Residue frames as a rotation matrix with the C-alpha (Angstrom) as fourth column:
GLY 1
-0.803 0.363 0.472 28.73
0.586 0.625 0.516 60.86
-0.107 0.691 -0.715 -35.57
GLY 2
-0.795 0.558 0.237 25.67
-0.316 -0.715 0.624 62.40
0.518 0.421 0.745 -37.16
LYS 3
-0.734 0.655 0.181 22.20
-0.001 0.265 -0.964 62.39
-0.679 -0.708 -0.194 -35.64
GLU 4
-0.863 0.454 -0.223 20.03
-0.284 -0.069 0.956 61.35
0.419 0.888 0.189 -38.54
VAL 5
-0.435 0.798 0.417 16.36
-0.677 0.016 -0.736 61.37
-0.594 -0.602 0.533 -37.56
LEU 6
-0.997 0.083 -0.007 14.74
0.063 0.810 0.584 58.12
0.054 0.581 -0.812 -38.67
VAL 7
-0.173 0.980 -0.099 11.31
0.852 0.200 0.485 58.73
0.495 0.000 -0.869 -37.17
ASN 8
-0.998 0.048 0.032 9.59
-0.058 -0.833 -0.551 61.94
0.001 -0.552 0.834 -36.15
ASN 9
-0.398 0.906 -0.142 6.11
0.709 0.403 0.578 60.88
0.581 0.129 -0.803 -35.08
VAL 10
-0.798 0.069 0.599 4.50
-0.242 -0.946 -0.214 64.19
0.552 -0.316 0.772 -34.12
GLU 11
0.209 0.978 -0.007 1.19
-0.500 0.112 0.859 62.59
0.840 -0.176 0.513 -33.18
GLN 12
0.707 0.018 -0.707 2.89
0.432 0.780 0.452 60.11
0.560 -0.625 0.544 -30.80
GLU 13
0.775 -0.478 0.412 5.54
-0.601 -0.759 0.249 62.65
0.194 -0.441 -0.876 -29.70
ILE 14
0.645 -0.609 0.461 8.32
0.265 0.744 0.613 60.15
-0.717 -0.273 0.642 -30.42
VAL 15
0.638 -0.555 -0.535 11.62
-0.766 -0.383 -0.516 60.86
0.081 0.738 -0.669 -32.15
ILE 16
0.746 -0.496 0.445 14.01
0.301 0.847 0.438 58.08
-0.594 -0.193 0.781 -33.15
ALA 17
0.653 -0.616 -0.440 17.49
-0.750 -0.605 -0.267 59.12
-0.102 0.505 -0.857 -34.21
GLU 18
0.808 -0.486 -0.333 20.27
0.277 0.812 -0.513 57.02
0.520 0.323 0.791 -35.68
VAL 19
0.732 -0.660 0.172 23.40
-0.494 -0.339 0.801 56.74
-0.470 -0.671 -0.574 -33.55
LYS 20
0.849 -0.522 -0.082 26.69
0.275 0.570 -0.775 56.05
0.451 0.635 0.627 -35.30
GLY 21
0.695 -0.688 0.207 30.16
-0.628 -0.442 0.640 55.81
-0.349 -0.576 -0.740 -33.85
ASN 22
-0.302 -0.914 -0.272 33.36
-0.953 0.295 0.066 53.86
0.020 0.279 -0.960 -34.00
ASN 23
-0.859 -0.046 -0.509 32.18
-0.179 0.960 0.214 50.42
0.479 0.275 -0.834 -35.23
LEU 24
-0.742 0.658 -0.130 28.76
0.462 0.361 -0.810 50.93
-0.486 -0.661 -0.572 -33.68
VAL 25
-0.734 0.652 0.190 25.27
-0.169 -0.446 0.879 51.51
0.658 0.613 0.438 -35.02
GLY 26
-0.731 0.525 -0.437 22.27
0.662 0.389 -0.640 52.11
-0.166 -0.757 -0.632 -32.82
LYS 27
-0.178 0.759 0.626 19.08
0.408 -0.522 0.749 54.02
0.896 0.388 -0.217 -32.25
MET 28
-0.950 -0.050 -0.310 18.13
0.301 -0.424 -0.854 56.65
-0.089 -0.904 0.418 -29.70
VAL 29
-0.100 0.979 0.179 14.46
0.740 -0.047 0.671 57.10
0.665 0.200 -0.720 -28.86
LEU 30
-0.986 -0.108 0.125 13.31
0.009 -0.792 -0.611 60.40
0.165 -0.601 0.782 -27.32
VAL 31
-0.166 0.958 -0.234 10.03
0.814 0.267 0.516 60.37
0.556 -0.105 -0.824 -25.40
ASP 32
-0.294 0.049 0.955 8.58
-0.083 -0.996 0.025 63.71
0.952 -0.071 0.297 -24.31
ASP 33
0.253 0.589 0.767 6.59
-0.829 -0.277 0.486 62.55
0.499 -0.759 0.418 -21.29
PRO 34
-0.732 -0.678 -0.069 8.20
-0.536 0.635 -0.557 60.25
0.421 -0.370 -0.828 -18.67
ALA 35
-0.273 0.724 0.634 4.75
-0.755 0.247 -0.607 59.29
-0.596 -0.644 0.479 -17.31
ARG 36
0.573 0.516 -0.637 4.42
-0.817 0.428 -0.388 57.13
0.073 0.742 0.666 -20.45
LEU 37
-0.278 -0.780 -0.560 7.30
-0.602 0.596 -0.531 54.83
0.748 0.190 -0.636 -19.44
TYR 38
0.381 0.368 0.848 6.55
-0.899 0.362 0.247 51.67
-0.216 -0.856 0.469 -17.51
ILE 39
-0.782 -0.621 -0.044 7.63
-0.622 0.775 0.114 48.07
-0.037 0.117 -0.992 -17.01
LYS 40
0.477 0.868 -0.138 5.47
-0.874 0.486 0.031 45.18
0.094 0.106 0.990 -18.15
THR 41
-0.478 -0.631 0.611 6.27
-0.698 0.695 0.172 41.65
-0.533 -0.344 -0.773 -16.98
THR 42
-0.800 0.127 -0.586 5.65
-0.362 0.676 0.641 38.36
0.478 0.725 -0.495 -18.78
LYS 43
0.210 0.958 0.194 2.24
-0.885 0.102 0.454 36.73
0.415 -0.267 0.870 -18.23
THR 44
0.858 0.062 -0.510 3.99
0.036 0.983 0.179 33.40
0.513 -0.172 0.841 -17.57
LYS 45
0.307 -0.737 0.602 6.44
-0.902 -0.427 -0.062 34.34
0.303 -0.524 -0.796 -14.81
GLU 46
-0.027 -0.504 0.863 8.89
-0.713 0.615 0.336 31.59
-0.701 -0.606 -0.376 -13.80
LYS 47
0.439 0.215 0.872 8.03
0.329 0.865 -0.379 29.70
-0.836 0.453 0.309 -17.01
LYS 48
-0.124 -0.421 0.898 8.67
0.988 0.026 0.149 31.77
-0.087 0.907 0.413 -20.11
GLY 49
-0.552 -0.110 -0.826 9.33
0.132 -0.990 0.043 35.32
-0.823 -0.085 0.561 -21.19
GLU 50
0.588 0.756 0.288 7.63
0.500 -0.060 -0.864 37.11
-0.635 0.652 -0.414 -24.07
LEU 51
-0.245 -0.605 0.758 8.89
0.966 -0.221 0.136 38.59
0.085 0.765 0.638 -27.33
ILE 52
-0.829 -0.135 -0.543 9.16
0.271 -0.946 -0.177 42.37
-0.490 -0.293 0.821 -27.46
THR 53
-0.826 0.559 -0.065 6.44
-0.333 -0.393 0.857 42.54
0.454 0.730 0.511 -30.15
ASP 54
-0.257 0.742 -0.619 4.14
0.689 0.590 0.421 40.47
0.678 -0.318 -0.662 -27.90
TYR 55
-0.476 0.023 -0.879 4.50
0.771 -0.470 -0.430 43.11
-0.423 -0.883 0.206 -25.20
LEU 56
-0.935 0.119 -0.334 3.54
-0.242 -0.902 0.357 45.79
-0.259 0.414 0.873 -27.74
ASP 57
-0.647 0.720 -0.250 0.61
-0.014 0.317 0.948 43.77
0.763 0.617 -0.195 -29.11
GLU 58
-0.274 0.546 -0.792 -0.82
0.875 0.483 0.030 43.09
0.399 -0.685 -0.610 -25.65
THR 59
-0.242 0.062 -0.968 -0.57
0.768 -0.597 -0.230 46.66
-0.592 -0.800 0.097 -24.37
GLY 60
0.725 0.436 0.533 -0.83
0.683 -0.555 -0.476 48.82
0.089 0.709 -0.700 -27.48
ALA 61
0.396 -0.670 -0.628 2.49
0.216 -0.597 0.773 50.43
-0.892 -0.442 -0.092 -26.48
ILE 62
0.960 -0.047 -0.275 4.23
-0.267 -0.437 -0.859 52.41
-0.080 0.898 -0.432 -29.23
ILE 63
0.151 -0.976 -0.158 7.82
-0.692 0.010 -0.722 51.57
0.706 0.218 -0.674 -28.16
GLY 64
0.970 0.085 0.230 9.40
-0.233 0.612 0.756 48.67
-0.077 -0.786 0.613 -26.33
THR 65
0.118 -0.955 -0.272 12.88
-0.583 0.155 -0.797 47.64
0.803 0.253 -0.539 -25.26
ASN 66
0.278 -0.055 -0.959 14.34
0.477 0.874 0.088 45.01
0.833 -0.482 0.270 -22.94
ALA 67
0.590 -0.002 0.807 14.83
-0.593 -0.679 0.432 45.71
0.547 -0.734 -0.402 -19.23
SER 68
0.480 -0.364 0.798 15.91
-0.752 0.297 0.588 43.04
-0.452 -0.882 -0.131 -16.71
GLY 69
-0.546 -0.674 -0.498 18.35
-0.788 0.615 0.030 40.21
0.286 0.409 -0.867 -17.14
PHE 70
0.638 0.754 0.156 17.21
-0.768 0.606 0.208 36.62
0.062 -0.252 0.966 -16.78
TYR 71
0.091 -0.572 0.815 18.58
-0.430 0.716 0.551 33.22
-0.898 -0.400 -0.181 -15.85
ASP 72
0.710 0.087 -0.699 20.22
-0.702 0.003 -0.712 32.03
-0.060 0.996 0.064 -19.06
ALA 73
0.283 -0.617 0.734 22.00
-0.224 0.702 0.676 28.68
-0.933 -0.356 0.060 -18.63
ASP 74
-0.429 -0.626 0.651 24.31
0.493 0.442 0.749 28.16
-0.757 0.643 0.119 -21.63
GLY 75
-0.872 0.068 -0.484 22.45
-0.363 -0.753 0.549 30.86
-0.327 0.655 0.682 -23.55
HIS 76
-0.782 0.600 -0.170 19.28
0.253 0.554 0.793 28.76
0.570 0.577 -0.585 -23.73
GLY 77
-0.771 0.511 -0.381 17.16
0.336 -0.183 -0.924 30.59
-0.542 -0.840 -0.030 -21.14
THR 78
-0.421 0.701 0.576 13.59
0.795 -0.021 0.607 31.31
0.437 0.713 -0.548 -22.21
GLY 79
-0.687 0.019 0.727 13.28
-0.056 -0.998 -0.026 34.51
0.725 -0.059 0.686 -20.17
GLY 80
0.303 0.919 -0.254 10.93
0.208 0.196 0.958 33.09
0.930 -0.344 -0.132 -17.55
ILE 81
0.552 -0.184 -0.813 13.22
0.833 0.162 0.529 33.42
0.034 -0.969 0.243 -14.55
ILE 82
0.815 -0.154 0.558 14.15
-0.008 -0.967 -0.255 37.03
0.579 0.203 -0.789 -13.85
ALA 83
-0.162 -0.891 -0.425 17.56
0.839 0.102 -0.534 38.02
0.519 -0.443 0.731 -12.53
SER 84
-0.976 -0.188 -0.113 17.31
0.216 -0.736 -0.642 40.38
0.037 -0.651 0.758 -9.54
LYS 85
-0.340 0.885 -0.319 14.10
0.760 0.059 -0.647 42.27
-0.554 -0.462 -0.692 -8.83
CYS 86
-0.866 0.110 0.488 11.72
0.267 -0.724 0.636 44.53
0.424 0.681 0.597 -10.70
LEU 87
-0.503 0.786 -0.360 8.63
0.232 -0.278 -0.932 46.62
-0.832 -0.553 -0.042 -10.02
SER 88
-0.837 0.368 0.405 5.78
0.382 -0.138 0.914 46.82
0.392 0.920 -0.025 -12.48
ASP 89
-0.071 0.791 0.608 3.22
-0.239 -0.605 0.760 49.44
0.968 -0.091 0.232 -11.39
GLY 90
0.002 -0.029 1.000 4.31
-0.964 -0.267 -0.005 48.83
0.267 -0.963 -0.028 -7.80
VAL 91
0.916 0.328 0.229 4.13
-0.376 0.903 0.209 45.03
-0.138 -0.278 0.951 -8.04
ALA 92
0.033 -0.994 0.102 7.44
-0.932 0.006 0.362 43.32
-0.361 -0.107 -0.926 -7.25
TRP 93
0.989 0.117 -0.092 8.90
-0.141 0.934 -0.328 40.22
0.048 0.337 0.940 -8.89
GLY 94
0.435 -0.870 -0.233 12.24
0.165 0.331 -0.929 38.50
0.885 0.365 0.287 -8.28
ASP 95
0.617 -0.348 -0.706 14.95
0.783 0.184 0.594 38.54
-0.077 -0.919 0.386 -5.65
TYR 96
0.969 -0.247 -0.006 16.61
-0.247 -0.969 0.027 41.83
-0.013 -0.025 -1.000 -4.80
ASP 97
0.491 -0.871 -0.003 20.30
0.801 0.452 -0.393 41.90
0.344 0.190 0.920 -5.75
PRO 98
0.762 -0.183 -0.621 22.38
0.328 -0.718 0.614 44.15
-0.558 -0.672 -0.487 -3.47
GLN 99
-0.293 -0.948 0.126 25.15
0.549 -0.059 0.834 44.19
-0.783 0.313 0.538 -6.10
SER 100
-0.414 0.207 0.886 22.90
0.877 -0.170 0.449 45.73
0.244 0.963 -0.111 -8.75
LEU 101
-0.991 0.103 -0.085 21.59
-0.086 -0.979 -0.184 49.26
-0.102 -0.175 0.979 -9.17
THR 102
-0.097 0.994 0.044 17.97
0.706 0.100 -0.701 50.22
-0.701 -0.036 -0.712 -9.01
ILE 103
-0.976 -0.202 -0.080 16.90
0.064 -0.619 0.782 51.87
-0.208 0.759 0.618 -12.28
GLY 104
-0.406 0.886 0.223 13.41
0.879 0.312 0.360 53.22
0.249 0.343 -0.906 -12.70
PHE 105
-0.509 0.331 0.794 10.75
0.019 -0.918 0.395 55.85
0.861 0.217 0.461 -12.28
ASN 106
-0.881 0.299 -0.366 9.18
0.378 -0.019 -0.925 57.27
-0.284 -0.954 -0.097 -9.17
LYS 107
-0.007 0.994 0.107 5.62
0.940 0.043 -0.338 58.55
-0.340 0.098 -0.935 -8.95
GLU 108
0.378 0.038 -0.925 6.88
-0.067 -0.995 -0.068 62.02
-0.923 0.088 -0.374 -9.91
ASN 109
0.941 0.048 0.336 8.16
0.300 0.345 -0.890 60.39
-0.159 0.937 0.310 -13.14
GLU 110
0.465 -0.881 -0.085 11.80
-0.884 -0.467 -0.001 61.12
-0.039 0.075 -0.996 -12.42
LEU 111
0.639 -0.360 -0.679 14.30
-0.023 0.874 -0.485 58.47
0.769 0.326 0.551 -13.44
PHE 112
0.688 -0.422 0.590 16.09
-0.679 -0.089 0.729 57.18
-0.255 -0.902 -0.348 -10.37
VAL 113
0.558 -0.611 -0.562 19.50
0.012 0.683 -0.730 55.51
0.830 0.401 0.388 -10.72
GLY 114
0.020 -0.592 0.806 21.23
-0.897 -0.367 -0.248 54.40
0.442 -0.718 -0.538 -7.54
ASN 115
-0.466 -0.248 -0.849 22.27
0.096 0.940 -0.327 51.68
0.880 -0.234 -0.414 -5.18
ILE 116
-0.389 0.421 0.819 19.54
-0.899 -0.369 -0.237 51.49
0.203 -0.829 0.522 -2.57
SER 117
-0.950 0.110 0.291 18.00
-0.015 0.918 -0.396 48.62
-0.311 -0.381 -0.871 -0.64
ASP 118
-0.653 0.752 0.096 14.61
0.364 0.200 0.910 47.33
0.665 0.628 -0.404 -1.76
THR 119
-0.065 0.623 -0.779 13.11
0.984 -0.089 -0.154 48.57
-0.165 -0.777 -0.607 1.51
GLN 120
-0.517 -0.194 -0.834 14.01
0.194 -0.975 0.106 52.06
-0.834 -0.107 0.541 0.27
TRP 121
-0.845 0.242 0.476 12.02
0.494 0.016 0.869 51.56
0.203 0.970 -0.133 -2.96
LYS 122
0.174 0.973 -0.151 8.85
0.949 -0.125 0.291 52.60
0.264 -0.194 -0.945 -1.11
GLU 123
0.177 -0.195 -0.965 10.55
0.602 -0.754 0.263 55.59
-0.779 -0.627 -0.017 0.55
ASN 124
-0.758 -0.550 -0.350 11.71
0.032 -0.567 0.823 56.70
-0.651 0.613 0.447 -2.88
ASN 125
0.084 0.946 -0.313 8.18
-0.417 -0.252 -0.873 56.30
-0.905 0.204 0.373 -4.25
LEU 126
-0.817 -0.455 -0.355 9.31
-0.498 0.246 0.831 54.00
-0.290 0.856 -0.428 -7.06
ARG 127
0.253 0.967 0.040 6.57
-0.718 0.216 -0.661 52.66
-0.648 0.139 0.749 -9.35
ASP 128
0.999 0.008 0.039 8.40
0.022 0.699 -0.715 50.89
-0.033 0.715 0.698 -12.18
CYS 129
0.348 -0.937 -0.031 12.02
-0.923 -0.348 0.166 49.76
-0.166 -0.029 -0.986 -12.01
CYS 130
0.875 -0.241 -0.419 14.52
0.103 0.940 -0.324 47.04
0.473 0.240 0.848 -12.82
GLN 131
0.682 -0.725 0.093 17.97
-0.284 -0.146 0.948 46.20
-0.674 -0.673 -0.305 -11.48
PHE 132
0.772 -0.568 0.286 21.15
0.581 0.448 -0.679 46.18
0.258 0.690 0.676 -13.50
LYS 133
0.572 -0.641 -0.512 24.57
0.005 -0.621 0.783 47.86
-0.820 -0.451 -0.352 -13.64
PRO 134
-0.556 -0.452 -0.697 26.60
0.809 -0.488 -0.329 49.94
-0.191 -0.746 0.637 -14.16
ALA 135
0.583 0.588 -0.561 25.30
0.455 -0.808 -0.373 53.47
-0.673 -0.037 -0.739 -13.79
LEU 136
0.113 -0.503 0.857 26.34
0.940 -0.224 -0.256 55.73
0.321 0.835 0.448 -16.68
ILE 137
-0.596 -0.180 0.783 25.39
0.058 -0.982 -0.181 59.13
0.801 -0.063 0.595 -15.26
ILE 138
0.116 0.657 -0.745 24.09
0.969 0.092 0.231 60.19
0.220 -0.748 -0.626 -11.85
ASP 139
0.617 0.250 -0.747 23.14
0.511 -0.849 0.137 63.82
-0.599 -0.466 -0.651 -11.13
GLY 140
0.965 -0.145 -0.220 24.87
-0.259 -0.672 -0.694 64.96
-0.047 0.726 -0.686 -14.31
ASN 141
0.116 -0.981 0.155 28.18
-0.862 -0.022 0.507 63.25
-0.494 -0.192 -0.848 -13.49
GLN 142
0.583 -0.008 -0.813 29.49
-0.594 0.679 -0.432 60.73
0.555 0.734 0.391 -16.01
LEU 143
0.582 -0.241 0.777 30.63
-0.688 0.363 0.628 57.67
-0.433 -0.900 0.046 -14.05
VAL 144
0.409 -0.448 0.795 32.21
0.381 0.876 0.297 55.43
-0.829 0.182 0.529 -16.70
LYS 145
0.325 -0.405 -0.854 34.75
-0.846 -0.528 -0.072 55.91
-0.422 0.747 -0.515 -19.50
GLY 146
-0.464 -0.565 -0.682 35.75
-0.834 0.537 0.123 53.37
0.297 0.626 -0.721 -22.14
SER 147
-0.134 0.442 -0.887 35.10
-0.123 0.880 0.458 49.72
0.983 0.171 -0.064 -21.39
SER 148
-0.092 0.047 0.995 35.58
-0.953 -0.295 -0.074 50.08
0.290 -0.954 0.072 -17.60
GLY 149
-0.821 -0.346 0.453 35.99
-0.485 0.843 -0.234 46.29
-0.301 -0.412 -0.860 -17.57
TRP 150
0.010 0.943 0.332 32.58
-0.311 0.318 -0.896 45.65
-0.950 -0.094 0.297 -19.16
GLY 151
-0.551 -0.337 0.763 33.81
0.496 0.604 0.624 44.91
-0.671 0.723 -0.165 -22.70
ILE 152
-0.729 0.302 -0.615 32.14
-0.637 -0.629 0.446 45.66
-0.252 0.717 0.650 -26.05
HIS 153
-0.765 0.560 0.318 28.63
0.531 0.828 -0.180 44.28
-0.364 0.031 -0.931 -26.54
PRO 154
-0.305 0.806 0.508 25.17
0.380 -0.386 0.841 45.11
0.873 0.450 -0.189 -27.82
ARG 155
-0.930 -0.098 -0.354 23.67
0.365 -0.351 -0.863 47.52
-0.040 -0.931 0.362 -25.29
THR 156
0.137 0.939 0.314 20.38
0.611 -0.330 0.720 48.83
0.780 0.094 -0.619 -23.99
ALA 157
-0.788 -0.404 -0.464 20.35
0.614 -0.469 -0.635 51.97
0.039 -0.785 0.618 -21.84
ILE 158
0.361 0.913 0.191 17.83
0.810 -0.408 0.422 54.36
0.463 0.003 -0.886 -20.38
GLY 159
-0.727 -0.619 -0.299 18.34
0.687 -0.648 -0.329 58.00
0.010 -0.444 0.896 -19.43
GLN 160
0.452 0.892 -0.012 16.51
0.891 -0.451 0.047 61.22
0.037 -0.032 -0.999 -18.66
ARG 161
-0.435 -0.491 0.755 17.11
0.499 -0.829 -0.252 64.89
0.749 0.268 0.606 -19.34
LYS 162
-0.963 -0.022 -0.268 16.49
0.244 -0.488 -0.838 67.59
-0.112 -0.873 0.475 -16.73
ASP 163
-0.631 0.760 -0.156 13.22
-0.775 -0.625 0.093 68.60
-0.027 0.179 0.983 -18.42
GLY 164
0.035 0.680 0.733 11.88
-0.607 0.597 -0.525 65.05
-0.794 -0.426 0.433 -18.10
VAL 165
0.525 0.131 -0.841 12.50
-0.830 0.299 -0.472 63.81
0.189 0.945 0.266 -21.65
VAL 166
0.459 -0.307 0.834 13.41
-0.310 0.824 0.474 60.11
-0.832 -0.476 0.283 -21.57
PHE 167
0.041 -0.542 -0.839 16.05
-0.994 0.063 -0.090 58.47
0.102 0.838 -0.536 -23.76
LEU 168
0.670 0.043 0.741 16.07
-0.166 0.982 0.093 54.81
-0.723 -0.185 0.665 -24.74
LEU 169
0.139 -0.748 -0.649 19.31
-0.982 -0.190 0.009 53.76
-0.130 0.636 -0.760 -26.42
VAL 170
0.714 0.013 0.700 19.81
-0.016 1.000 -0.003 50.43
-0.700 -0.010 0.714 -28.17
ILE 171
0.136 -0.764 -0.630 23.14
-0.957 -0.267 0.117 49.66
-0.258 0.587 -0.767 -29.85
ASP 172
0.962 0.203 -0.181 23.56
-0.259 0.890 -0.375 46.60
0.085 0.407 0.909 -32.06
GLY 173
0.133 -0.974 0.184 26.66
-0.941 -0.065 0.331 44.44
-0.310 -0.218 -0.925 -31.82
ARG 174
-0.184 -0.382 0.906 28.54
-0.204 0.916 0.345 41.24
-0.962 -0.121 -0.246 -32.58
GLN 175
0.692 0.418 0.588 27.99
0.507 0.298 -0.809 41.80
-0.514 0.858 -0.006 -36.31
VAL 176
-0.292 -0.937 -0.193 31.27
0.390 -0.301 0.870 42.46
-0.873 0.179 0.454 -38.10
GLY 177
-0.834 -0.082 0.546 30.95
0.545 -0.272 0.793 44.94
0.084 0.959 0.272 -40.96
TYR 178
0.120 0.899 0.421 27.77
0.489 -0.423 0.763 46.39
0.864 0.114 -0.490 -39.48
SER 179
0.401 0.024 0.916 28.14
-0.661 -0.684 0.307 47.03
0.634 -0.729 -0.259 -35.75
ILE 180
-0.419 -0.668 -0.615 30.59
0.031 0.666 -0.745 45.50
0.908 -0.331 -0.258 -33.28
GLY 181
0.391 0.568 -0.724 28.89
0.810 0.162 0.564 46.92
0.438 -0.807 -0.397 -30.21
ALA 182
0.364 -0.158 0.918 29.54
-0.228 -0.971 -0.077 49.53
0.903 -0.182 -0.389 -27.57
THR 183
-0.678 -0.518 -0.522 31.38
0.491 0.209 -0.845 49.98
0.547 -0.830 0.113 -24.31
VAL 184
0.250 0.730 -0.636 29.52
0.966 -0.232 0.113 51.33
-0.065 -0.643 -0.763 -21.31
GLY 185
-0.396 -0.497 -0.772 31.65
0.421 -0.845 0.329 54.45
-0.816 -0.195 0.544 -21.83
ASP 186
-0.938 0.137 0.319 30.27
0.276 -0.265 0.924 54.81
0.211 0.955 0.211 -25.37
CYS 187
-0.055 0.993 -0.101 26.74
0.831 0.102 0.547 54.67
0.554 -0.054 -0.831 -23.94
ALA 188
0.191 0.055 -0.980 27.61
0.819 -0.559 0.128 57.26
-0.541 -0.827 -0.152 -21.30
ASP 189
-0.795 -0.554 -0.248 29.20
0.303 -0.717 0.628 59.55
-0.525 0.424 0.738 -23.92
ILE 190
-0.704 0.598 0.383 26.08
0.423 -0.080 0.903 59.37
0.571 0.797 -0.197 -26.10
MET 191
0.244 0.831 -0.500 23.76
0.927 -0.048 0.372 59.98
0.285 -0.555 -0.782 -23.14
MET 192
-0.160 -0.391 -0.906 25.88
0.648 -0.735 0.202 62.99
-0.745 -0.555 0.371 -22.07
LYS 193
-0.951 -0.245 0.191 25.77
0.293 -0.507 0.811 64.38
-0.102 0.827 0.553 -25.61
TYR 194
-0.331 0.920 0.211 21.98
0.498 -0.019 0.867 64.24
0.801 0.392 -0.452 -25.47
GLY 195
-0.422 0.084 0.903 21.96
-0.503 -0.850 -0.156 65.98
0.754 -0.520 0.401 -22.09
ALA 196
0.425 0.573 -0.701 20.97
0.257 0.666 0.700 63.11
0.868 -0.478 0.136 -19.80
VAL 197
0.053 -0.369 0.928 21.35
-0.836 -0.525 -0.161 63.85
0.546 -0.767 -0.336 -16.07
ASN 198
-0.090 -0.084 0.992 20.69
-0.686 0.728 0.000 60.26
-0.722 -0.681 -0.123 -14.98
ALA 199
0.453 0.215 -0.865 21.30
-0.829 0.459 -0.320 57.14
0.328 0.862 0.387 -17.06
ALA 200
-0.163 -0.491 0.856 22.12
-0.657 0.701 0.277 53.44
-0.736 -0.517 -0.437 -16.69
VAL 201
-0.641 -0.031 -0.767 22.41
-0.656 0.541 0.527 50.32
0.398 0.841 -0.367 -18.79
CYS 202
0.446 0.731 0.517 19.79
-0.816 0.569 -0.102 47.58
-0.368 -0.377 0.850 -18.69
ASP 203
0.287 -0.340 0.895 20.38
0.182 0.937 0.298 44.01
-0.940 0.078 0.331 -19.86
GLY 204
0.162 -0.316 -0.935 22.45
-0.864 -0.502 0.020 43.91
-0.476 0.805 -0.355 -23.05
GLY 205
-0.724 -0.548 0.419 24.08
-0.288 0.791 0.539 41.36
-0.627 0.270 -0.731 -25.31
SER 206
-0.944 0.316 0.090 21.79
0.245 0.494 0.834 39.08
0.219 0.810 -0.544 -27.29
SER 207
-0.231 0.902 -0.363 18.76
0.916 0.076 -0.395 40.47
-0.329 -0.424 -0.844 -25.38
SER 208
-0.603 -0.040 -0.797 19.16
0.045 -0.999 0.016 44.06
-0.796 -0.026 0.604 -26.65
VAL 209
-0.524 0.554 0.647 16.08
0.850 0.294 0.437 44.78
0.051 0.779 -0.625 -28.71
LEU 210
-0.737 0.332 -0.588 13.98
-0.131 -0.925 -0.357 47.74
-0.662 -0.186 0.726 -29.83
ALA 211
-0.506 0.658 0.557 10.48
0.862 0.389 0.324 47.68
-0.003 0.645 -0.764 -31.27
TYR 212
-0.790 0.301 -0.535 8.40
-0.219 -0.952 -0.212 50.55
-0.573 -0.051 0.818 -32.62
ASN 213
-0.149 0.821 -0.551 4.83
-0.948 -0.276 -0.156 50.51
-0.280 0.500 0.820 -33.87
GLY 214
0.732 0.573 0.368 4.56
-0.517 0.819 -0.249 46.72
-0.444 -0.008 0.896 -33.66
LYS 215
0.892 -0.423 -0.159 7.83
0.112 0.548 -0.829 45.94
0.438 0.722 0.536 -35.44
LEU 216
0.494 -0.836 -0.238 11.40
0.645 0.169 0.745 45.17
-0.582 -0.522 0.623 -34.50
ILE 217
0.991 -0.096 0.096 13.62
-0.004 -0.726 -0.688 48.07
0.136 0.681 -0.720 -35.63
ASN 218
0.249 -0.964 0.094 17.08
-0.898 -0.193 0.394 46.97
-0.362 -0.183 -0.914 -34.52
LYS 219
0.421 -0.196 -0.886 19.21
-0.484 0.777 -0.402 43.97
0.767 0.598 0.232 -35.48
PRO 220
0.705 -0.126 0.697 19.60
-0.657 0.253 0.710 41.76
-0.266 -0.959 0.095 -32.41
SER 221
-0.243 -0.915 -0.324 22.69
-0.955 0.284 -0.085 39.54
0.170 0.288 -0.942 -32.18
THR 222
-0.193 0.255 0.947 20.65
-0.469 0.824 -0.317 36.47
-0.862 -0.506 -0.040 -31.20
SER 223
-0.969 -0.058 0.241 19.90
0.157 0.607 0.779 33.66
-0.191 0.793 -0.579 -33.66
MET 224
-0.041 0.999 0.031 16.25
0.933 0.049 -0.357 34.76
-0.358 0.015 -0.934 -33.13
ARG 225
-0.837 -0.543 -0.066 17.09
0.485 -0.791 0.373 37.72
-0.255 0.280 0.926 -35.33
ASP 226
-0.601 0.658 0.454 13.57
0.286 -0.353 0.891 38.35
0.746 0.665 0.024 -36.62
THR 227
0.450 0.884 -0.127 11.95
0.351 -0.045 0.935 38.49
0.821 -0.466 -0.330 -33.20
GLY 228
-0.200 -0.549 0.811 14.59
-0.762 -0.433 -0.481 38.98
0.615 -0.715 -0.332 -30.54
ARG 229
-0.820 -0.216 -0.531 14.71
0.105 0.854 -0.510 36.73
0.563 -0.474 -0.677 -27.47
TYR 230
0.329 0.891 -0.314 12.03
0.488 0.124 0.864 35.87
0.808 -0.438 -0.394 -24.92
LEU 231
-0.598 -0.556 0.578 12.22
-0.050 -0.694 -0.718 38.54
0.800 -0.458 0.387 -22.20
PRO 232
-0.579 0.369 -0.727 11.07
0.810 0.367 -0.458 38.49
0.098 -0.854 -0.511 -18.55
ASN 233
0.351 0.663 -0.661 9.91
0.626 -0.691 -0.361 42.11
-0.696 -0.287 -0.658 -18.85
ALA 234
-0.232 -0.379 0.896 10.21
0.920 -0.385 0.075 45.20
0.317 0.841 0.438 -21.00
TRP 235
-0.615 0.074 -0.785 10.31
0.212 -0.943 -0.255 48.97
-0.759 -0.323 0.565 -20.83
LEU 236
-0.223 0.619 0.753 7.26
0.973 0.094 0.211 50.16
0.060 0.780 -0.624 -22.71
VAL 237
-0.952 0.027 -0.303 6.06
-0.013 -0.999 -0.046 53.59
-0.304 -0.040 0.952 -23.85
LYS 238
-0.157 0.983 0.096 2.30
0.531 0.166 -0.831 54.12
-0.833 -0.079 -0.548 -23.77
SER 239
-0.498 0.147 0.855 0.67
0.807 -0.281 0.519 55.23
0.316 0.948 0.022 -27.00
LYS 240
-0.965 0.221 -0.139 -0.80
-0.169 -0.934 -0.316 58.73
-0.199 -0.282 0.939 -27.02
């Protein structure tokens, strides 16, 4: 598929490219400086999550996308109860899940993707991270092909190139005639094409959302189509 550039914000050093493939439509955000990436958690932990545009409004961030999963009984969860554990500027929230990967940035602003215990988070100097699975790429090796048992869904993924450039990928899904969704293999293929050396998926499905400059720029599969769902936390990119 082509790589049509939708946004080239020179001042903010942000590029957003369109991603098109077999029955999938998405967006790839390129961020020059990994130090600008961080996790912000909801102000009302254990009660309610926040909309992606709320996270942008509160922080002045230029880009935002969803990060951790949340407890979602019958699809009616309000994003207040996080699934697994996250770090936001070194502050932990949630219960560590040994079955999930750790995905996030260390103080050297390198994206870490791996299965380590939460006691190793300090040793690895992690500052902002979430937990999810599967890994797409570790140390330049693509780890998944095709559906790998994970099906076809809307997806959110994060990756990093050797030179530090960060990729945020959001693929829309569950919308026949527009975009069905992606396999984890599709996400890995796209990340490889862009040169990612480490990459993983974050929460996907009806939570997959992407906002830029205060506005939603993808088409979430939730009934809350204009806003996206309430999220326990978000990956944000600081404004320049």
